[in-house]
Structures are given as C-alpha cells and as structure tokens.
FIDOSE-725528 format. One record per residue (C-alpha): residue number from 1; residue in three letters; chain; x, y, z. Coordinates in nm, 2 decimals, padded with zeros to 4 digits. Example, Ala and Ser with C-alpha at 12.3 -4.5 7.8 and 13.67 -1.06 7.14 Angstrom:
BEGIN
<1 Ala A <01.23 -00.45 00.78>>
<2 Ser A <01.37 -00.11 00.71>>
//
This chain:
BEGIN
<1 Unk A <01.90 01.29 01.58>>
<2 Unk A <01.64 01.02 01.50>>
<3 Unk A <01.30 00.92 01.63>>
<4 Unk A <01.12 00.58 01.58>>
<5 Unk A <00.79 00.46 01.68>>
<6 Unk A <00.59 00.14 01.63>>
<7 Unk A <00.22 00.18 01.71>>
<8 Unk A <-00.09 -00.04 01.74>>
<9 Unk A <-00.38 00.14 01.59>>
<10 Unk A <-00.66 -00.11 01.60>>
<11 Unk A <-00.74 -00.46 01.68>>
<12 Unk A <-01.05 -00.65 01.57>>
<13 Unk A <-01.14 -00.98 01.76>>
<14 Unk A <-01.36 -01.20 01.55>>
<15 Unk A <-01.44 -01.47 01.82>>
<16 Unk A <-01.37 -01.39 02.19>>
<17 Unk A <-01.40 -01.76 02.29>>
<18 Unk A <-01.69 -01.68 02.53>>
<19 Unk A <-02.06 -01.72 02.52>>
<20 Unk A <-02.10 -01.33 02.60>>
<21 Unk A <-01.86 -01.06 02.67>>
<22 Unk A <-01.53 -01.13 02.84>>
<23 Unk A <-01.19 -01.00 02.95>>
<24 Unk A <-00.89 -01.04 02.72>>
<25 Unk A <-00.53 -01.01 02.82>>
<26 Unk A <-00.29 -00.86 02.56>>
<27 Unk A <00.09 -00.93 02.58>>
<28 Unk A <00.33 -00.77 02.34>>
<29 Unk A <00.71 -00.80 02.31>>
<30 Unk A <00.94 -00.59 02.09>>
<31 Unk A <01.29 -00.74 02.05>>
<32 Unk A <01.57 -00.73 01.79>>
<33 Unk A <01.93 -00.73 01.72>>
<34 Unk A <01.97 -00.36 01.83>>
<35 Unk A <01.67 -00.32 02.07>>
<36 Unk A <01.68 -00.38 02.44>>
<37 Unk A <01.98 -00.59 02.46>>
<38 Unk A <02.29 -00.37 02.47>>
<39 Unk A <02.41 -00.58 02.78>>
<40 Unk A <02.50 -00.86 02.54>>
<41 Unk A <02.78 -00.66 02.39>>
<42 Unk A <02.98 -00.79 02.69>>
<43 Unk A <02.97 -01.14 02.55>>
<44 Unk A <03.25 -01.03 02.31>>
<45 Unk A <03.48 -00.88 02.58>>
<46 Unk A <03.49 -01.16 02.84>>
<47 Unk A <03.59 -01.52 02.85>>
<48 Unk A <03.45 -01.58 03.19>>
<49 Unk A <03.16 -01.83 03.16>>
<50 Unk A <02.99 -01.71 03.48>>
<51 Unk A <03.00 -01.35 03.37>>
<52 Unk A <02.86 -01.46 03.02>>
<53 Unk A <02.57 -01.64 03.21>>
<54 Unk A <02.50 -01.32 03.41>>
<55 Unk A <02.48 -01.11 03.09>>
<56 Unk A <02.23 -01.36 02.93>>
<57 Unk A <02.02 -01.35 03.25>>
<58 Unk A <02.03 -00.97 03.25>>
<59 Unk A <01.94 -00.97 02.88>>
<60 Unk A <01.64 -01.20 02.96>>
<61 Unk A <01.52 -00.96 03.22>>
<62 Unk A <01.56 -00.69 02.97>>
<63 Unk A <01.33 -00.86 02.73>>
<64 Unk A <01.08 -00.92 03.00>>
<65 Unk A <01.09 -00.56 03.10>>
<66 Unk A <01.01 -00.46 02.76>>
<67 Unk A <00.67 -00.63 02.76>>
<68 Unk A <00.33 -00.44 02.73>>
<69 Unk A <00.06 -00.61 02.93>>
<70 Unk A <-00.29 -00.48 02.88>>
<71 Unk A <-00.65 -00.58 02.99>>
<72 Unk A <-00.93 -00.53 02.73>>
<73 Unk A <-01.28 -00.54 02.90>>
<74 Unk A <-01.62 -00.63 02.78>>
<75 Unk A <-01.49 -00.79 02.46>>
<76 Unk A <-01.75 -00.94 02.24>>
<77 Unk A <-01.74 -01.12 01.90>>
<78 Unk A <-01.65 -00.88 01.64>>
<79 Unk A <-01.52 -00.65 01.90>>
<80 Unk A <-01.30 -00.36 01.76>>
<81 Unk A <-01.04 -00.19 01.99>>
<82 Unk A <-00.91 00.14 01.88>>
<83 Unk A <-00.63 00.34 02.04>>
<84 Unk A <-00.73 00.70 01.95>>
<85 Unk A <-00.61 00.90 01.65>>
<86 Unk A <-00.25 00.86 01.74>>
<87 Unk A <-00.24 00.48 01.81>>
<88 Unk A <-00.07 00.31 02.11>>
<89 Unk A <00.31 00.32 02.10>>
<90 Unk A <00.43 -00.03 02.17>>
<91 Unk A <00.79 00.08 02.12>>
<92 Unk A <00.95 00.42 02.08>>
<93 Unk A <01.32 00.51 02.05>>
<94 Unk A <01.56 00.79 01.96>>
<95 Unk A <01.72 00.54 01.72>>
<96 Unk A <01.57 00.39 01.40>>
<97 Unk A <01.64 00.01 01.44>>
<98 Unk A <01.79 -00.18 01.15>>
<99 Unk A <01.56 -00.47 01.24>>
<100 Unk A <01.31 -00.58 01.51>>
<101 Unk A <01.06 -00.85 01.60>>
<102 Unk A <00.72 -00.81 01.72>>
<103 Unk A <00.53 -01.09 01.92>>
<104 Unk A <00.17 -01.06 02.04>>
<105 Unk A <-00.05 -01.28 02.24>>
<106 Unk A <-00.42 -01.23 02.31>>
<107 Unk A <-00.58 -01.47 02.57>>
<108 Unk A <-00.89 -01.51 02.76>>
<109 Unk A <-00.80 -01.59 03.12>>
<110 Unk A <-00.95 -01.48 03.46>>
<111 Unk A <-00.61 -01.43 03.63>>
<112 Unk A <-00.56 -01.08 03.78>>
<113 Unk A <-00.34 -00.87 03.55>>
<114 Unk A <-00.08 -00.78 03.83>>
<115 Unk A <-00.04 -01.14 03.93>>
<116 Unk A <00.00 -01.23 03.57>>
<117 Unk A <00.27 -00.98 03.53>>
<118 Unk A <00.47 -01.12 03.84>>
<119 Unk A <00.42 -01.48 03.69>>
<120 Unk A <00.57 -01.37 03.36>>
<121 Unk A <00.86 -01.19 03.51>>
<122 Unk A <00.95 -01.49 03.73>>
<123 Unk A <01.03 -01.73 03.43>>
<124 Unk A <01.40 -01.67 03.48>>
<125 Unk A <01.36 -01.85 03.81>>
<126 Unk A <01.22 -02.16 03.64>>
<127 Unk A <01.40 -02.49 03.66>>
<128 Unk A <01.48 -02.49 03.29>>
<129 Unk A <01.64 -02.15 03.27>>
<130 Unk A <01.99 -02.26 03.35>>
<131 Unk A <01.98 -02.53 03.09>>
<132 Unk A <01.86 -02.26 02.84>>
<133 Unk A <02.15 -02.04 02.94>>
<134 Unk A <02.41 -02.31 02.86>>
<135 Unk A <02.24 -02.37 02.52>>
<136 Unk A <02.28 -02.00 02.44>>
<137 Unk A <02.65 -02.00 02.53>>
<138 Unk A <02.70 -02.30 02.29>>
<139 Unk A <02.52 -02.12 02.01>>
<140 Unk A <02.70 -01.79 02.08>>
<141 Unk A <03.04 -01.95 02.08>>
<142 Unk A <03.01 -02.08 01.73>>
<143 Unk A <02.86 -01.75 01.59>>
<144 Unk A <03.03 -01.46 01.41>>
<145 Unk A <02.81 -01.22 01.60>>
<146 Unk A <02.75 -01.38 01.94>>
<147 Unk A <02.54 -01.10 02.08>>
<148 Unk A <02.30 -01.11 01.78>>
<149 Unk A <02.26 -01.49 01.81>>
<150 Unk A <02.20 -01.47 02.18>>
<151 Unk A <01.95 -01.19 02.15>>
<152 Unk A <01.74 -01.39 01.90>>
<153 Unk A <01.75 -01.71 02.12>>
<154 Unk A <01.65 -01.51 02.43>>
<155 Unk A <01.36 -01.35 02.26>>
<156 Unk A <01.23 -01.69 02.13>>
<157 Unk A <01.28 -01.86 02.46>>
<158 Unk A <01.12 -01.58 02.67>>
<159 Unk A <00.82 -01.55 02.45>>
<160 Unk A <00.78 -01.94 02.40>>
<161 Unk A <00.78 -01.99 02.78>>
<162 Unk A <00.55 -01.70 02.85>>
<163 Unk A <00.30 -01.84 02.58>>
<164 Unk A <00.32 -02.19 02.74>>
<165 Unk A <00.27 -02.05 03.08>>
<166 Unk A <-00.02 -01.83 03.00>>
<167 Unk A <-00.21 -02.06 02.76>>
<168 Unk A <-00.27 -02.36 02.98>>
<169 Unk A <-00.58 -02.43 02.79>>
<170 Unk A <-00.57 -02.40 02.41>>
<171 Unk A <-00.93 -02.27 02.42>>
<172 Unk A <-00.79 -01.96 02.60>>
<173 Unk A <-00.59 -01.84 02.30>>
<174 Unk A <-00.76 -01.58 02.11>>
<175 Unk A <-00.49 -01.44 01.90>>
<176 Unk A <-00.12 -01.50 01.82>>
<177 Unk A <00.11 -01.29 01.60>>
<178 Unk A <00.49 -01.30 01.51>>
<179 Unk A <00.62 -01.04 01.27>>
<180 Unk A <00.98 -00.95 01.17>>
<181 Unk A <01.07 -00.62 01.02>>
<182 Unk A <01.39 -00.48 00.88>>
<183 Unk A <01.46 -00.12 00.77>>
<184 Unk A <01.57 -00.18 00.42>>
<185 Unk A <01.28 -00.39 00.31>>
<186 Unk A <00.99 -00.28 00.52>>
<187 Unk A <01.05 00.09 00.62>>
<188 Unk A <01.33 00.22 00.40>>
<189 Unk A <01.18 00.57 00.40>>
<190 Unk A <01.10 00.55 00.78>>
<191 Unk A <00.73 00.48 00.74>>
<192 Unk A <00.49 00.18 00.70>>
<193 Unk A <00.12 00.14 00.77>>
<194 Unk A <-00.09 -00.18 00.73>>
<195 Unk A <-00.45 -00.24 00.81>>
<196 Unk A <-00.65 -00.56 00.87>>
<197 Unk A <-00.35 -00.79 00.89>>
<198 Unk A <-00.47 -01.13 01.00>>
<199 Unk A <-00.28 -01.30 01.29>>
<200 Unk A <-00.17 -01.67 01.28>>
<201 Unk A <-00.50 -01.79 01.42>>
<202 Unk A <-00.70 -01.58 01.15>>
<203 Unk A <-00.91 -01.48 01.46>>
<204 Unk A <-00.77 -01.12 01.49>>
<205 Unk A <-00.72 -00.84 01.24>>
<206 Unk A <-00.44 -00.59 01.32>>
<207 Unk A <-00.37 -00.23 01.22>>
<208 Unk A <-00.02 -00.11 01.29>>
<209 Unk A <00.21 00.18 01.19>>
<210 Unk A <00.58 00.25 01.18>>
<211 Unk A <00.72 00.60 01.19>>
<212 Unk A <01.08 00.69 01.18>>
<213 Unk A <01.25 01.02 01.10>>
<214 Unk A <01.58 01.20 01.11>>
<215 Unk A <01.60 01.56 01.22>>
//
C-alpha cells in the first residue's frame, strides 16, 4: 500500500495590496496525469462524440471539485500564515502520483467566500465552455494518450477561467504560483521540502512539503 500527501506549511505575504489589514482569498488546485481525472479513461473506449463531450465535462467538474478555497483574515504587509506543526494537506492519496501540477492564487476581494465558490463552480455553464470541449476533442484525437492530453488542457482551462473571473482588477492579485512535479526528478524517495519559494509575482513566499511512502 502507498500513502502520499502534499502540504502547505507556511505562506508569507510581503504586500497585501491594502492600506491596512485585509482579507485574502486563497484558491488551490492539484491536477495531474493520474490525479482526479479517471473518468477520461473512457475517451479511449468510445467513438461517440457526445459521450466524449460528457466525459470532458465530468472531468472538468472533477477538477473544480478538487479546489481548496480558504479565507485568510487580518492580513497585513509581511503577514506570515502558518498551518501548525503538520502543515495543511492540499492533496492526500493512497497512491503516489507519477506527476502532478499545483496552481495557487491569492487575491484581495470582498466577495463572500461561499458566493465565490459557487461562482467558480459555475464556469462549466459559461458560453465559451462548449467551444473549449470541441478544442479538447481535436487535441485528444491526435494524441497518443488522449486522456493525458485532455487532462492537461482541462486543468489549464479551468484555472485560467477561474483566474480571469476572480481577478477582475489586477490590483486584487496578491500572489500566483504554478508548479509541476514528477516523482523521478522531484521526489524519487518520496519526500521533498522547500522553504521560502517565491511565487510568480515575487510577492509571496511559500513553504511546502511532499511525503510519500510504501508500507
């Protein structure tokens, strides 16, 4: 048997984009070739276009359901958010993934977190979603591994639309991070720990850890 966990241990926000303290919303997605998207295996076993579209929609819903949405209160410049001595598990599984991607957004908006969650989950009803599904089908039809190609495309689309929806004003963006991991390069022995990793905006410092074991 196996066990795997990806944990957020600490966040440091250098500039909260406010004159004083404020509320920060954190949105995290974990996606990958073998995470959250087993439904896409059906792409290989059907030639029905409508069924394929339904599978892509279901996979998109699966990506959305994997999100972690959290509110951080009273955040000031230089604020350090810790998650206890064990960290906060953004993803846990009974299988060590071969690879996975992590996306993180930190934003300063006043919208209620419950309403924000509903807004994010509704993106598959957006007018552009059908066009996206057709594009994924074209990509997958030319790929040796259609499920893997579709999974990557879905993760990018979902996160991109969510980011665009949430960050209506560029000044609202506090932090943004994209990281890709693979077992052979980044956690060959099951473990990895990094501190003070800068995000893409260089405004946030991240401590995270990976733990995987076979028993």
